[in-house]
C-alpha positions, 0 to 999 in steps of 0.5 A: 811830417808826423801827425799826432792825434790824441784821443780818449779823454773825457770827464770822469769822477775821482777814482775812475779810469780812462784810456788814452790813445796816441796815433801817428801818421806820416812816419813809422812809430816803432823806432822812437821812444814816445812820451805822454805829457800833460798840461794843467791850466796855468801850468807848464807842460810836464812829463807823465810817462815814457815807453821805449821803442821796443815797449819793454822799458817804461818810466813814470813820473812819481805822481802817477806810478802804480796808477797809470800804464803806458803801452804801445802797439807798433803795428798800429802806430799807436801808444796808449795810456791807461789811467786808473784811480784818477785824481782831481790833480790829473786834470789837464790836456794830455799830449804825446810826442817823441821824448825830445819833443821834436815832432809837432804837437797834436791837439791833445785830449782833455781829461777832467777829473771831478772831485 
């Protein structure tokens, strides 16, 4: 059973930066493509970024391209999301999971960007 723990969220002003971490226990992370998702209040959970198991291929939703960077350290079983130039619309709870969302969700980490 995989346990996912997201951390690094907080309250920042627009234009600021945060670095989120997603740590996995119970299974080796390195074999899987991992996604970051986010959920704003009253909205469905949406895709943000993905990284292949090798770390060599990444993809982002259009709204975060050029501002967010996903990376991973397989030795630490951890995936990161560096978020720069944050906007109010980036506010939400951020989660990580396999690309097919098949693992149990973690508690997420809250990101709040003030205008």
